[in-house]
C-alpha positions as CSV (number, residue, x, y, z in Angstrom):
1,X,-20.0,-29.3,38.4
2,X,-23.5,-28.9,38.7
3,X,-25.8,-32.1,39.6
4,X,-28.1,-32.0,36.4
5,X,-26.5,-32.0,32.9
6,X,-27.3,-28.8,30.8
7,X,-27.9,-31.0,27.7
8,X,-28.1,-34.7,26.7
9,X,-27.2,-35.5,23.3
10,X,-26.1,-38.6,21.4
11,X,-22.4,-38.6,20.2
12,X,-23.6,-38.2,16.6
13,X,-25.9,-35.3,17.4
14,X,-23.1,-33.5,19.3
15,X,-20.7,-34.3,16.6
16,X,-23.0,-32.9,13.9
17,X,-23.6,-29.5,15.9
18,X,-20.0,-29.1,16.6
19,X,-19.2,-29.4,13.0
20,X,-22.1,-27.3,11.8
21,X,-21.7,-24.3,14.1
22,X,-18.3,-24.9,15.8
23,X,-17.2,-25.6,19.3
24,X,-18.0,-21.8,20.5
25,X,-21.4,-21.9,18.5
26,X,-22.3,-24.9,20.8
27,X,-21.0,-23.2,23.8
28,X,-23.0,-19.9,23.1
29,X,-26.1,-21.9,22.1
30,X,-26.5,-23.8,25.6
31,X,-24.6,-21.3,27.7
32,X,-21.9,-23.6,28.6
33,X,-18.4,-22.2,29.5
34,X,-16.2,-22.8,26.6
35,X,-13.2,-24.4,28.4
36,X,-15.7,-26.8,30.3
37,X,-17.3,-27.8,26.9
38,X,-13.9,-28.6,25.4
39,X,-12.9,-30.9,28.1
40,X,-16.3,-32.9,28.0
41,X,-16.1,-33.1,24.3
42,X,-12.5,-34.4,24.4
43,X,-13.6,-36.9,27.2
44,X,-16.5,-38.0,24.9
45,X,-13.8,-38.8,22.2
46,X,-15.4,-36.5,19.7
47,X,-13.4,-34.9,16.9
48,X,-13.3,-31.3,16.6
49,X,-12.4,-28.9,13.9
50,X,-8.6,-28.5,13.6
51,X,-6.8,-25.0,13.5
52,X,-7.5,-23.1,10.3
53,X,-10.6,-25.3,9.4
54,X,-13.1,-22.3,9.6
55,X,-10.8,-20.1,7.5
56,X,-10.6,-22.6,4.8
57,X,-14.3,-23.0,4.8
58,X,-14.8,-19.3,4.7
59,X,-12.4,-19.1,1.5
60,X,-14.3,-22.0,-0.1
61,X,-11.2,-24.2,0.1
62,X,-11.5,-27.9,0.4
63,X,-11.4,-29.3,4.1
64,X,-11.0,-32.6,5.7
65,X,-13.7,-33.7,8.0
66,X,-12.7,-36.8,10.2
67,X,-15.5,-39.4,10.7
68,X,-17.0,-40.1,14.3
69,X,-16.0,-43.5,15.5
70,X,-18.5,-45.9,17.0
71,X,-20.9,-46.0,19.1
72,X,-22.9,-43.2,17.8
73,X,-26.0,-43.6,20.0
74,X,-24.2,-43.3,23.2
75,X,-25.7,-40.4,25.2
76,X,-23.3,-37.6,26.4
77,X,-24.2,-35.4,29.5
78,X,-22.9,-32.1,29.2
79,X,-22.6,-30.2,32.6
80,X,-22.1,-26.5,33.4
81,X,-19.6,-25.4,36.0
82,X,-19.9,-22.3,38.3
83,X,-17.5,-19.5,37.7
84,X,-15.4,-17.8,40.4
85,X,-14.7,-14.5,39.0
86,X,-12.1,-12.0,39.9
87,X,-9.0,-13.7,41.3
88,X,-5.3,-13.9,40.5
89,X,-5.1,-17.0,42.5
90,X,-6.8,-20.2,41.7
91,X,-10.1,-19.8,43.7
92,X,-12.2,-22.0,41.8
93,X,-12.9,-25.6,43.1
94,X,-10.6,-28.1,41.5
95,X,-12.7,-29.4,38.6
96,X,-12.0,-32.9,37.5
97,X,-13.1,-32.4,33.8
98,X,-11.1,-28.9,33.4
99,X,-9.3,-29.0,30.0
100,X,-5.5,-28.8,29.7
101,X,-3.8,-25.6,28.6
102,X,-2.7,-27.4,25.5
103,X,-6.5,-28.5,24.6
104,X,-7.9,-25.2,25.1
105,X,-5.2,-23.4,23.3
106,X,-5.5,-25.7,20.1
107,X,-9.2,-25.6,19.9
108,X,-9.5,-21.7,20.6
109,X,-7.0,-21.4,18.1
110,X,-9.3,-23.0,15.5
111,X,-12.3,-21.2,16.6
112,X,-10.5,-17.8,16.3
113,X,-9.9,-18.7,12.7
114,X,-13.9,-18.8,12.0
115,X,-15.6,-15.8,10.9
116,X,-18.5,-14.8,13.3
117,X,-21.4,-13.7,11.2
118,X,-23.6,-11.1,12.8
119,X,-26.5,-8.9,11.9
120,X,-27.1,-5.5,13.4
121,X,-30.5,-4.9,14.6
122,X,-31.4,-1.6,13.3
123,X,-34.4,-1.0,15.6
124,X,-32.4,-1.5,18.6
125,X,-29.1,0.2,17.8
126,X,-29.0,4.0,17.4
127,X,-26.3,6.4,16.3
128,X,-25.4,9.4,18.0
129,X,-23.2,12.2,16.7
130,X,-20.8,13.3,19.2
131,X,-18.6,16.5,19.0
132,X,-14.9,16.1,20.1
133,X,-15.7,18.5,22.9
134,X,-18.6,16.3,24.1
135,X,-16.5,13.1,23.7
136,X,-13.8,14.7,25.9
137,X,-16.3,15.9,28.6
138,X,-17.8,12.2,28.7
139,X,-14.4,10.7,29.1
140,X,-13.6,13.4,32.0
141,X,-16.9,12.5,33.7
142,X,-16.4,8.8,33.5
143,X,-13.0,9.1,34.8
144,X,-13.9,11.2,37.7
145,X,-16.8,8.8,38.8
146,X,-15.5,5.8,40.8
147,X,-18.1,3.8,39.8
148,X,-17.5,4.3,35.9
149,X,-13.8,3.8,36.2
150,X,-12.3,0.6,34.9
151,X,-10.0,-1.4,37.2
152,X,-6.3,-1.5,36.3
153,X,-6.8,-5.2,35.7
154,X,-9.8,-6.7,33.9
155,X,-12.0,-9.4,35.7
156,X,-10.2,-12.7,35.4
157,X,-10.0,-16.1,37.0
158,X,-7.3,-18.8,37.0
159,X,-7.7,-22.5,36.9
160,X,-4.8,-25.0,36.7
161,X,-2.3,-22.2,36.0
162,X,-4.3,-20.8,32.8
163,X,-5.7,-17.3,33.1
164,X,-9.2,-16.6,31.6
165,X,-10.4,-13.1,30.9
166,X,-14.2,-12.5,31.7
167,X,-15.5,-9.9,29.0
168,X,-18.6,-8.2,30.3
169,X,-20.6,-6.6,27.4
170,X,-21.3,-3.2,28.9
171,X,-18.0,-2.8,30.2
172,X,-16.3,-3.9,26.9
173,X,-18.5,-1.5,24.8
174,X,-17.5,1.5,27.2
175,X,-13.8,0.5,26.8
176,X,-13.8,0.2,23.1
177,X,-15.5,3.5,22.4
178,X,-13.1,5.4,25.0
179,X,-9.9,4.0,23.6
180,X,-8.6,2.3,20.4
181,X,-8.9,-1.5,20.3
182,X,-5.3,-1.9,20.3
183,X,-5.1,-0.1,23.7
184,X,-8.0,-2.3,25.1
185,X,-6.2,-5.3,24.1
186,X,-3.1,-4.6,26.0
187,X,-5.5,-4.3,29.2
188,X,-6.7,-7.8,28.5
189,X,-3.3,-9.1,27.3
190,X,-4.7,-10.4,24.1
191,X,-4.4,-9.3,20.5
192,X,-6.5,-6.8,18.9
193,X,-8.1,-9.4,16.5
194,X,-9.4,-11.4,19.7
195,X,-11.1,-8.1,21.0
196,X,-12.8,-7.6,17.6
197,X,-13.8,-11.2,17.6
198,X,-15.3,-11.0,21.2
199,X,-17.2,-7.8,20.3
200,X,-18.8,-9.6,17.3
201,X,-19.7,-12.5,19.5
202,X,-21.2,-10.2,22.1
203,X,-23.0,-8.0,19.5
204,X,-20.8,-5.0,20.4
205,X,-20.6,-2.1,18.0
206,X,-16.9,-0.9,17.4
207,X,-15.7,2.5,16.0
208,X,-15.5,2.5,12.2
209,X,-12.3,2.8,10.4
210,X,-11.2,6.7,10.7
211,X,-13.2,7.4,14.0
212,X,-10.3,8.2,16.0
213,X,-8.6,10.0,13.3
214,X,-11.7,12.3,12.9
215,X,-11.8,12.7,16.8
216,X,-8.1,13.8,16.9
217,X,-8.8,16.2,14.0
218,X,-11.7,17.8,16.0
219,X,-14.5,16.6,13.6
220,X,-17.9,15.3,14.9
221,X,-18.1,11.4,14.9
222,X,-20.8,9.1,15.3
223,X,-21.1,6.8,18.3
224,X,-23.2,3.7,18.1
225,X,-25.4,2.9,21.0
226,X,-25.3,-0.5,22.6
227,X,-28.1,-2.5,20.9
228,X,-30.4,-5.0,22.7
229,X,-29.3,-8.5,22.2
230,X,-30.3,-12.0,23.2
231,X,-26.7,-13.1,23.3
232,X,-24.9,-13.9,26.7
233,X,-23.8,-10.7,28.6
234,X,-20.4,-12.2,29.2
235,X,-17.9,-14.2,27.6
236,X,-14.8,-16.3,28.6
237,X,-11.5,-16.3,26.9
238,X,-8.0,-17.4,27.4
239,X,-5.6,-14.6,28.4
240,X,-2.5,-15.1,26.1
241,X,-0.3,-13.2,28.3
242,X,0.9,-10.7,25.6
243,X,-0.7,-8.5,23.0
244,X,0.1,-9.6,19.5
245,X,1.7,-6.6,17.6
246,X,1.0,-7.0,13.9
247,X,2.7,-3.9,13.2
248,X,6.0,-3.2,15.1
249,X,5.6,0.5,15.8
250,X,9.3,1.1,16.8
251,X,10.6,-0.5,13.7
252,X,8.3,1.3,11.2
253,X,7.4,4.9,10.4
254,X,10.3,6.3,12.5
255,X,10.4,9.1,10.1
256,X,7.1,10.5,11.7
257,X,6.6,12.2,14.9
258,X,5.0,10.4,17.8
259,X,1.5,11.7,17.4
260,X,1.0,11.1,13.6
261,X,2.6,7.6,14.1
262,X,0.2,6.8,16.9
263,X,-2.7,7.9,14.9
264,X,-1.6,5.8,11.8
265,X,-1.2,2.8,13.7
266,X,-4.6,3.2,15.6
267,X,-6.4,3.4,12.4
268,X,-4.3,0.7,10.7
269,X,-5.4,-1.7,13.6
270,X,-9.0,-1.2,12.8
271,X,-9.3,-1.5,9.3
272,X,-12.3,-3.8,8.3
273,X,-13.6,-4.6,5.0
274,X,-16.9,-2.9,4.2
275,X,-20.3,-5.0,3.9
276,X,-21.0,-6.3,0.6
277,X,-24.0,-3.9,-0.2
278,X,-21.9,-0.8,1.1
279,X,-21.4,1.7,-1.5
280,X,-17.8,1.9,-2.8
281,X,-15.6,5.2,-3.1
282,X,-16.7,7.1,-6.2
283,X,-13.2,6.5,-8.0
284,X,-13.7,2.9,-7.5
285,X,-17.1,3.0,-9.0
286,X,-15.9,5.0,-12.0
287,X,-12.8,2.9,-12.6
288,X,-15.0,-0.4,-12.5
289,X,-17.0,1.2,-15.5
290,X,-13.7,1.9,-17.4
291,X,-12.7,-1.9,-16.8
292,X,-16.1,-3.0,-17.9
293,X,-16.1,-0.7,-21.0
294,X,-12.4,-2.0,-21.9
295,X,-13.4,-5.7,-21.6
296,X,-16.6,-5.1,-23.5
297,X,-14.6,-3.4,-26.4
298,X,-11.9,-6.2,-26.3
299,X,-14.5,-9.0,-26.7
300,X,-16.6,-7.2,-29.4
301,X,-15.9,-8.5,-33.0
302,X,-16.2,-5.1,-34.7
303,X,-12.9,-3.9,-36.4
304,X,-12.5,-0.9,-34.2
305,X,-10.9,-3.0,-31.7
306,X,-7.7,-3.6,-33.8
307,X,-7.0,0.0,-33.5
308,X,-7.4,-0.1,-29.9
309,X,-5.4,-3.5,-29.6
310,X,-2.3,-1.7,-28.5
311,X,-3.7,0.2,-25.7
312,X,-2.7,-1.2,-22.2
313,X,-5.3,-2.7,-20.1
314,X,-6.6,-0.5,-17.2
315,X,-5.7,-1.4,-13.7
316,X,-7.4,-4.8,-12.7
317,X,-8.7,-5.3,-16.2
318,X,-6.7,-8.3,-17.0
319,X,-4.8,-9.2,-13.8
320,X,-7.7,-10.6,-11.8
321,X,-10.9,-12.7,-12.9
322,X,-14.4,-11.1,-13.0
323,X,-15.3,-13.1,-9.9
324,X,-12.6,-11.8,-7.9
325,X,-12.9,-8.1,-9.3
326,X,-15.5,-7.1,-6.6
327,X,-13.0,-8.6,-3.9
328,X,-10.3,-6.6,-5.1
329,X,-12.4,-3.4,-5.3
330,X,-13.5,-3.9,-1.6
331,X,-9.8,-4.2,-0.5
332,X,-8.9,-1.0,-2.1
333,X,-12.3,0.6,-0.8
334,X,-11.5,-0.5,2.7
335,X,-8.0,1.1,2.5
336,X,-9.0,4.3,1.1
337,X,-11.9,5.0,3.4
338,X,-9.5,4.3,6.4
339,X,-6.8,6.6,5.0
340,X,-9.0,9.5,3.6
341,X,-9.6,11.2,7.1
342,X,-5.7,11.1,7.3
343,X,-5.5,13.3,4.3
344,X,-5.0,10.7,1.6
345,X,-6.8,10.3,-1.7
346,X,-7.5,8.1,-4.8
347,X,-6.5,9.0,-8.4
348,X,-8.6,8.1,-11.3
349,X,-6.5,5.0,-12.1
350,X,-6.7,4.0,-8.4
351,X,-3.2,5.0,-7.3
352,X,-3.0,6.2,-3.7
353,X,-1.9,9.7,-2.9
354,X,-0.2,9.3,0.5
355,X,1.5,12.4,2.1
356,X,1.7,14.2,-1.4
357,X,3.2,11.1,-3.1
358,X,1.8,8.9,-5.6
359,X,1.8,5.2,-4.4
360,X,1.0,2.6,-7.0
361,X,-0.4,-1.0,-6.0
362,X,-1.2,-3.9,-8.1
363,X,-3.3,-6.8,-7.4
364,X,-2.8,-10.0,-9.5
365,X,-4.9,-13.2,-9.2
366,X,-2.7,-16.4,-9.5
367,X,-3.4,-19.1,-12.0
368,X,-3.5,-22.8,-11.8
369,X,-2.3,-24.9,-14.8
370,X,-4.9,-27.6,-15.8
371,X,-4.8,-29.9,-18.6
372,X,-6.6,-28.6,-21.7
373,X,-9.7,-30.2,-22.8
374,X,-10.2,-29.8,-26.5
375,X,-13.1,-27.8,-27.8
376,X,-15.7,-29.1,-30.4
377,X,-13.9,-27.0,-33.1
378,X,-10.5,-28.3,-32.0
379,X,-11.7,-31.9,-32.3
380,X,-12.9,-31.3,-35.8
381,X,-9.6,-30.0,-36.8
382,X,-7.9,-33.1,-35.3
383,X,-10.5,-35.5,-37.2
384,X,-9.6,-33.3,-40.5
385,X,-6.0,-33.8,-39.8
386,X,-6.3,-37.6,-39.4
387,X,-8.1,-37.8,-42.6
388,X,-5.6,-35.6,-44.6
389,X,-3.0,-37.7,-43.4
390,X,-4.2,-40.8,-44.8
391,X,-4.2,-39.1,-48.3
392,X,-1.2,-37.0,-47.7
393,X,1.9,-37.7,-45.2
394,X,2.7,-34.0,-45.3
395,X,-0.5,-32.8,-43.5
396,X,0.2,-30.2,-40.8
397,X,-1.1,-31.2,-37.5
398,X,-3.1,-28.3,-36.0
399,X,-1.4,-26.6,-33.0
400,X,-3.6,-27.1,-29.9
401,X,-2.3,-26.1,-26.4
402,X,-1.8,-28.7,-23.8
403,X,-2.6,-26.7,-20.7
404,X,-5.0,-23.9,-19.7
405,X,-4.2,-21.5,-17.0
406,X,-7.3,-20.8,-14.8
407,X,-7.6,-18.0,-12.2
408,X,-7.9,-19.7,-8.9
409,X,-9.1,-16.9,-6.4
410,X,-5.9,-16.3,-4.8
411,X,-4.8,-12.6,-4.7
412,X,-1.5,-10.9,-4.2
413,X,-1.1,-7.2,-3.6
414,X,2.2,-5.5,-4.2
415,X,2.9,-1.9,-3.1
416,X,5.1,0.3,-5.1
417,X,6.4,-2.7,-7.0
418,X,8.3,-4.0,-4.1
419,X,6.5,-5.3,-1.1
420,X,4.0,-8.0,-1.7
421,X,1.2,-9.5,0.2
422,X,-0.6,-12.7,-0.8
423,X,-3.3,-15.1,0.2
424,X,-1.9,-18.1,1.9
425,X,-2.9,-20.8,4.5
426,X,-2.2,-18.5,7.5
427,X,-4.1,-15.4,6.1
428,X,-5.8,-13.7,3.3
429,X,-5.3,-10.1,2.2
430,X,-8.3,-8.7,4.2
431,X,-6.3,-9.8,7.4
432,X,-3.4,-7.8,6.4
433,X,-5.1,-4.4,5.8
434,X,-3.3,-2.5,8.4
435,X,0.0,-4.0,7.4
436,X,-0.9,-2.9,3.7
437,X,-1.6,0.6,5.0
438,X,1.6,0.8,6.9
439,X,3.5,-0.3,3.8
440,X,1.9,2.5,1.7
441,X,3.2,5.1,4.2
442,X,6.5,3.6,4.0
443,X,6.5,3.4,0.3
444,X,5.4,7.3,0.1
445,X,8.4,8.1,2.3
446,X,10.8,6.1,0.0
447,X,9.2,7.6,-2.9
448,X,9.7,11.2,-1.3
449,X,13.4,10.3,-0.7
450,X,13.9,9.0,-4.2
451,X,12.1,11.9,-5.9
452,X,14.1,14.4,-3.8
453,X,17.3,12.4,-4.5
454,X,16.4,12.8,-8.2
455,X,15.7,16.5,-7.9
456,X,18.9,17.1,-6.0
457,X,20.8,15.1,-8.7
458,X,19.1,17.3,-11.4
459,X,19.8,20.3,-9.5
460,X,23.6,19.4,-9.2
461,X,23.6,18.6,-12.9
462,X,22.1,21.8,-14.0
463,X,24.3,23.7,-11.6
464,X,27.3,21.9,-13.1
465,X,26.2,22.5,-16.5
466,X,25.7,26.1,-15.6
467,X,29.2,26.4,-14.4
468,X,30.5,24.6,-17.5
469,X,28.6,27.1,-19.6
470,X,30.0,30.2,-17.4
471,X,33.4,28.9,-17.7
472,X,33.1,28.4,-21.5
473,X,31.9,31.9,-21.9
474,X,34.7,33.3,-19.8
475,X,37.2,31.2,-21.7
476,X,36.1,32.2,-25.0
477,X,36.0,35.7,-24.0
478,X,39.6,35.5,-22.8
479,X,40.5,33.9,-26.2
480,X,38.9,36.8,-27.9
481,X,40.6,39.4,-25.7
482,X,44.0,37.6,-26.1
483,X,43.7,37.4,-29.9
484,X,42.6,41.1,-30.1
485,X,45.8,42.0,-28.1
486,X,47.9,40.1,-30.5
487,X,46.3,41.6,-33.4
488,X,46.8,45.1,-32.1
489,X,50.2,44.5,-31.2
490,X,51.1,43.3,-34.8
491,X,49.5,46.3,-36.3
492,X,51.5,48.3,-33.9
493,X,54.8,46.5,-34.6
494,X,53.9,47.1,-38.5
495,X,53.6,50.8,-37.7
496,X,56.8,50.9,-36.0
497,X,58.7,49.0,-38.8
498,X,57.4,51.6,-41.3
499,X,58.5,54.4,-39.1
500,X,62.0,53.0,-38.8
501,X,62.1,52.7,-42.5
502,X,61.0,56.3,-43.0
503,X,63.7,57.3,-40.7
504,X,66.4,55.5,-42.5
505,X,65.3,57.3,-45.9
506,X,65.3,60.6,-44.3
507,X,68.7,59.7,-43.1
508,X,70.1,59.3,-46.5
509,X,70.4,63.1,-47.2
510,X,68.8,65.7,-49.3
511,X,65.4,64.5,-50.5
512,X,63.9,65.6,-53.8
513,X,60.1,66.6,-53.9
514,X,59.0,63.3,-54.9
515,X,60.7,61.7,-52.0
516,X,59.4,64.0,-49.5
517,X,55.7,63.4,-50.7
518,X,56.3,59.8,-50.3
519,X,57.6,60.1,-46.8
520,X,54.5,62.1,-45.9
521,X,52.4,59.3,-47.5
522,X,54.4,56.7,-45.5
523,X,54.0,58.4,-42.2
524,X,50.1,58.6,-42.9
525,X,50.0,54.9,-43.7
526,X,52.2,54.1,-40.4
527,X,49.5,56.1,-38.5
528,X,46.8,54.1,-40.3
529,X,48.6,50.9,-38.8
530,X,49.1,52.2,-35.4
531,X,46.1,51.4,-33.2
532,X,47.3,54.1,-30.8
533,X,46.7,56.6,-33.7
534,X,44.1,54.9,-35.6
535,X,44.1,57.3,-38.4
536,X,41.5,57.0,-41.1
537,X,42.6,56.3,-44.6
538,X,41.3,58.0,-47.7
539,X,40.8,54.5,-49.5
540,X,41.0,52.0,-46.6
541,X,38.8,53.8,-44.2
542,X,39.6,53.0,-40.5
543,X,41.5,50.0,-39.9
544,X,39.9,47.1,-37.8
545,X,42.9,46.3,-35.5
546,X,41.2,43.9,-33.3
547,X,40.6,41.3,-36.3
548,X,43.2,38.9,-37.5
549,X,45.7,39.5,-40.2
550,X,43.8,37.4,-42.8
551,X,40.7,39.3,-42.3
552,X,42.6,42.7,-42.4
553,X,44.6,41.8,-45.5
554,X,44.3,44.4,-48.1
555,X,42.5,43.0,-51.3
556,X,42.3,44.4,-54.8
557,X,39.1,46.1,-55.7
558,X,37.3,44.6,-58.9
559,X,34.1,43.4,-60.5
560,X,32.7,39.9,-60.3
561,X,29.8,38.7,-62.0
């Protein structure tokens, strides 16, 4: 520890600064190593924000701020220690005031929940359009230059068994623009969220959503140069020892090939909410106008609304409050802007088209039940009721609700009516954009399988129907043929009977002229009945042997009116 303190503040002054700008903010303000500052704050008995404090503040939730115990005016001397970088062993001198692992982890967890607000200096940062070939060439040159190559392990130092990463601003800038943040996080053995926060703290620009997808697709990309900054050039952070994997690649998207899966996970790990003043996707802008028109029409007093009353509300029109509508739209905007370079699109009613399948999402804002406070009109109705009851015991009490249900700002997002994400104490929807994106790809695959199953079932149904129809036709044809055969056989049998009878008459002996003519006539009729002869009759014409007996039955000729 150096001989002279860096700062001298009273306990009350240091307490106020910690609770105003966070421990990390004080560390950056006075350029004091974070771990050393934490220990000295603990020794001074000053309470620090607990884990999740800054997240609650950011979300506008109520927080508890512990009071500072007396004495308030005692002076606290804060010293700065000398780092000993690059060492896997404990090369630093034993520091009496070094924090324990538990203290550092607890306070660091609290600080990681805070949102670091940074403003880009447009006069210092420039954007360069880089083609894929130039990007590849740059990477190759840097890989071949020993001075430009990164070491296998990042710069670290160890104290009391805890390993700390040393993040260099220029080195980290090169790393995040050479590889996805998830890959950089693996080198530092931390989560990708931590790398994003370190980049914000050091004012390092990171690739926007869709950057790596465009690069892989052979499209030109914009590379933001490292701006000048008055912030420290280095930052110290605890090495957690393992990279947090918010998305288990081995468990999800197994239906994709390795290259596509890698691209999607890379994009999903870098989705960020656009700035409030950023222009939204055209489909979102158009849909917001539809929502506004619907609400205006609903709230109007003209009679035309009654005709439209049965019409369903458009997406987001009645499921979220007016205050939460911009936030819901920004969430959708962040997702579609990250997914469009991957071939996805957005429908007019804000449904996602993923791999050719339509994936629906729903966003609903939860409500709190609060006791209803009667309005002026309701109070007048109650007074009127009390007066009427004095005169008439049968007076009807007005029906006034006991509770109101008020939107509370907490959103939940459901993908394909199945998987839900919601604001909670641990995270908000904006922290789960990558998981939501992955879930939409999973939903698209489920929808594809269900659609193909329906199509296959429909194909089988139609095939079975075709087979039944074909069998029906063949069966009926066979019935017709069989009936025809029976009818032909019956006619032939009748012809044979007639001929046997003629033969019997002829066998009776000598025949007169009348009998001979009858025999000739009878033989003609036998030939008319016989389908093998099919003789045409003078009166009956040609017999239709194939038809049934009832149809072929001879009928008298007459006149009917």
